[in-house]
C-alpha positions as CSV (number, residue, x, y, z in Angstrom):
1,M,0.0,0.0,0.0
2,A,1.3,3.4,-1.0
3,R,2.2,5.8,1.8
4,S,0.2,8.9,2.2
5,L,1.7,12.3,1.5
6,L,1.4,13.1,5.2
7,S,3.2,10.0,6.2
8,R,6.1,10.9,3.8
9,S,6.3,14.5,4.9
10,L,6.6,13.5,8.6
11,E,9.6,11.0,7.9
12,P,12.3,13.8,8.5
13,L,10.8,14.6,11.9
14,V,10.5,11.0,12.9
15,G,14.2,10.5,12.0
16,I,15.3,13.2,14.4
17,L,13.0,12.4,17.3
18,W,15.5,10.2,19.1
19,G,18.2,12.9,18.7
20,L,15.6,15.5,20.1
21,F,15.1,13.2,23.1
22,L,18.7,13.0,23.9
23,A,19.1,16.7,23.6
24,A,16.0,17.2,25.9
25,S,17.6,14.8,28.4
26,A,20.8,16.7,28.4
27,W,18.9,19.9,29.1
28,L,16.9,18.1,31.9
29,A,20.3,17.2,33.5
30,V,21.4,20.8,33.3
31,V,18.1,22.1,34.8
32,W,18.0,19.4,37.5
33,L,21.6,19.9,38.5
34,G,21.4,23.7,38.1
35,P,19.4,25.4,39.3
36,V,18.3,27.4,36.1
37,D,15.8,29.9,37.4
38,A,15.1,33.6,37.3
39,T,17.8,34.5,39.7
40,T,20.6,32.7,37.9
41,L,19.4,34.1,34.6
42,G,19.8,37.7,36.0
43,F,16.2,38.5,36.4
44,S,16.0,40.5,39.7
45,M,13.1,40.3,42.0
46,Q,13.5,44.0,43.0
47,E,11.0,46.4,41.5
48,G,12.5,49.0,39.3
49,E,15.7,47.0,38.4
50,P,16.6,47.2,34.7
51,P,16.1,44.1,32.7
52,P,19.2,41.9,32.0
53,P,21.1,42.1,28.6
54,D,19.5,39.8,26.1
55,A,16.3,39.6,28.2
56,A,14.2,38.0,25.5
57,F,16.8,35.2,25.1
58,R,17.0,34.6,28.9
59,A,13.3,34.5,29.1
60,A,13.2,31.8,26.5
61,V,15.8,29.9,28.3
62,L,13.8,30.2,31.5
63,L,10.6,29.0,29.8
64,L,12.5,26.0,28.4
65,A,13.9,25.4,32.0
66,Q,10.5,25.5,33.6
67,N,9.1,22.9,31.1
68,A,12.2,20.7,30.8
69,D,10.5,17.8,32.6
70,L,7.3,17.9,30.4
71,I,9.3,18.2,27.1
72,C,11.6,15.3,28.0
73,L,8.7,13.1,29.0
74,A,6.7,14.0,25.9
75,L,9.6,13.0,23.6
76,A,10.2,9.9,25.6
77,V,6.5,8.9,25.0
78,V,6.7,9.6,21.3
79,N,9.9,7.5,20.8
80,L,8.3,4.7,22.8
81,H,5.3,4.8,20.6
82,L,7.5,4.3,17.6
83,V,9.3,1.4,19.2
84,V,6.0,-0.4,20.1
85,T,4.6,0.5,16.6
86,A,7.6,-1.2,15.0
87,A,7.3,-4.3,17.2
88,N,3.5,-4.7,17.4
89,G,1.8,-2.4,14.9
90,L,0.2,0.8,15.1
91,R,-3.1,-0.3,16.5
92,T,-1.4,-2.0,19.5
93,A,0.8,0.9,20.1
94,R,-2.1,3.4,20.2
95,A,-4.1,1.0,22.4
96,W,-1.3,0.5,24.9
97,L,-0.4,4.2,25.0
98,G,-4.0,5.1,25.6
99,F,-4.5,2.6,28.2
100,T,-1.4,3.5,30.2
101,A,-1.8,7.2,29.9
102,G,-5.6,7.0,30.4
103,S,-5.5,4.9,33.4
104,A,-2.8,7.2,35.0
105,F,-5.1,10.3,34.4
106,L,-8.1,8.6,35.9
107,L,-6.2,7.4,39.0
108,G,-4.7,10.9,39.3
109,F,-8.1,12.4,39.3
110,L,-9.4,9.8,41.6
111,N,-6.6,10.4,44.0
112,V,-7.2,14.2,43.9
113,T,-10.8,13.8,45.0
114,T,-10.5,10.8,47.3
115,H,-6.8,10.2,48.2
116,I,-7.2,6.8,46.6
117,P,-5.1,4.9,45.8
118,F,-1.9,7.0,46.3
119,G,-2.8,8.6,49.5
120,G,-2.6,12.4,50.5
121,M,-0.7,13.5,47.5
122,A,-1.0,17.1,46.1
123,F,0.2,17.8,42.5
124,G,2.5,20.8,42.1
125,S,3.3,22.8,38.9
126,G,6.4,20.8,37.9
127,L,4.5,18.6,35.5
128,G,2.8,21.3,33.6
129,A,-0.7,22.6,33.2
130,T,-3.5,20.7,34.7
131,F,-6.8,19.3,33.4
132,L,-9.4,18.3,36.0
133,A,-6.7,19.1,38.6
134,V,-4.2,16.4,37.0
135,P,-1.1,17.8,35.3
136,I,-0.6,16.7,31.7
137,G,2.9,15.4,32.7
138,W,1.4,12.8,35.0
139,P,0.1,10.5,32.4
140,L,3.1,11.0,30.2
141,L,5.4,9.9,33.2
142,W,3.6,6.8,33.7
143,A,3.3,5.9,30.1
144,T,7.0,6.3,29.9
145,L,7.9,4.2,32.8
146,I,5.4,1.3,32.2
147,I,6.1,1.0,28.4
148,A,9.8,1.4,28.8
149,A,9.9,-1.2,31.6
150,R,8.1,-3.7,29.7
151,E,10.3,-3.4,26.5
152,T,13.3,-3.5,28.7
153,V,12.3,-6.9,30.2
154,L,11.4,-8.3,26.9
155,L,14.7,-7.1,25.3
156,L,16.6,-8.8,28.2
157,S,14.4,-11.9,28.4
158,P,12.4,-12.2,25.1
159,R,11.0,-15.7,25.9
160,A,9.9,-14.9,29.5
161,S,6.4,-15.8,30.4
162,H,3.9,-13.0,30.4
163,A,3.4,-13.2,34.1
164,K,7.1,-12.8,34.6
165,V,7.4,-9.9,32.3
166,S,4.6,-8.1,34.1
167,A,6.1,-8.6,37.5
168,F,9.7,-7.8,36.6
169,A,8.6,-4.8,34.6
170,A,6.4,-3.5,37.6
171,L,9.5,-3.9,39.9
172,I,11.5,-1.7,37.4
173,V,8.7,0.8,37.5
174,L,8.7,0.9,41.3
175,A,12.4,1.2,41.5
176,T,12.6,4.0,39.0
177,I,9.8,6.0,40.7
178,A,11.5,5.5,44.0
179,N,14.7,7.0,42.5
180,L,12.8,9.8,40.9
181,E,10.6,10.7,43.9
182,P,13.0,12.8,46.1
183,V,14.0,15.0,43.2
184,A,10.4,15.2,41.8
185,R,9.1,16.3,45.2
186,H,11.8,18.5,46.7
187,T,13.4,20.1,43.6
188,R,11.0,20.0,40.7
189,G,7.6,20.2,42.5
190,W,5.8,17.4,40.8
191,W,3.9,16.7,43.9
192,D,4.0,16.7,47.7
193,W,2.3,14.8,50.6
194,Y,-0.1,16.2,53.1
195,L,1.4,16.3,56.6
196,D,-1.6,14.7,58.4
197,T,-1.3,11.4,56.4
198,P,0.6,8.3,57.5
199,R,4.0,8.2,55.8
200,N,7.2,6.2,56.1
201,P,10.6,7.8,56.8
202,S,11.0,8.7,53.1
203,G,8.1,11.1,53.5
204,V,6.0,9.3,51.0
205,H,2.5,8.1,51.9
206,L,2.4,4.5,52.9
207,W,-0.1,3.5,50.3
208,A,1.8,5.0,47.4
209,W,4.4,2.3,47.4
210,A,1.8,-0.5,47.1
211,A,-0.1,1.4,44.4
212,W,3.0,2.3,42.5
213,F,3.7,-1.5,42.2
214,G,0.2,-2.9,41.9
215,W,-1.3,-0.6,39.4
216,P,1.5,-0.8,36.8
217,W,1.5,-4.7,37.4
218,L,-2.2,-4.7,36.4
219,V,-1.7,-2.5,33.5
220,L,1.3,-4.6,32.3
221,F,-0.5,-7.8,32.7
222,S,-3.2,-6.6,30.4
223,M,-0.6,-5.6,27.8
224,R,-0.3,-9.0,25.9
225,E,1.5,-9.6,22.7
226,K,-0.9,-9.9,19.7
227,D,0.8,-13.1,18.5
228,V,3.8,-15.3,19.0
229,V,5.8,-13.7,16.3
230,S,5.7,-10.3,17.9
231,G,6.6,-11.8,21.2
232,V,10.0,-12.9,20.0
233,A,10.7,-10.1,17.7
234,S,13.8,-8.0,17.8
235,R,13.5,-5.3,20.3
236,S,14.9,-1.8,20.2
237,V,17.4,-0.7,22.9
238,R,16.0,2.7,23.2
239,P,13.5,1.9,25.9
240,V,16.4,0.8,28.1
241,L,18.3,3.9,27.4
242,I,15.3,6.1,28.3
243,L,15.1,4.3,31.7
244,L,18.8,4.6,32.2
245,I,18.9,8.2,31.4
246,L,16.0,9.1,33.6
247,N,17.6,7.2,36.6
248,A,21.1,8.6,35.9
249,V,19.8,12.1,35.8
250,A,17.8,11.6,39.0
251,L,20.9,10.1,40.8
252,A,23.1,12.8,39.8
253,A,20.6,15.4,41.0
254,R,20.2,13.6,44.3
255,W,24.0,13.4,44.8
256,G,24.5,16.9,43.8
257,R,22.1,18.5,46.3
């Protein structure tokens, strides 16, 4: 079947998406290790102070710094969508992305209104603008972690049973979110925890740890390969690199504080 004009016109963009993610990841590391904020960019908080030289450029850099997390996660999701499409087809890729991101949004909204299942968590501004009190970066975060973890396990153990893939991928998700959480909360303002809720010494609500394993496991268990051929198909290393980059940047930010 001949490709559409739109499909052909988008090929150059698709070809540079991985490079854009790597560039966004490098910028994320700069911002997380920074800080890159209004003060460091020369914007004085005192009224009447003259604007810094190249104020428009500095304002653009500040905008990119404020949205570095969201940009990096969005590019990670797009690249993962391409990986799953190559291995399982466009319909499956859309279904899995919709399921992971959609369930994350619904659970985020449920938690805002009822504190279930993650406990007394309040979203901050670090994951972008909100819709129904849920930041748009929240579903992107979980789509990235869940899909990348699944592809990582299948790359390392392509003939593992579906149950083992789901369990090990859920453990990878839990380990990654545990690594990201201190920076996400203290440095980037992704979320915070109410003081009047039971927490462990890490400061995270007790129920969150169980939910951060149990819910990804349920999502992963529902993401079956469409056939045997796709189950043993060659896998891209990019999901592994996405997880490694996110964990490395988080570790560097934690050590650098």
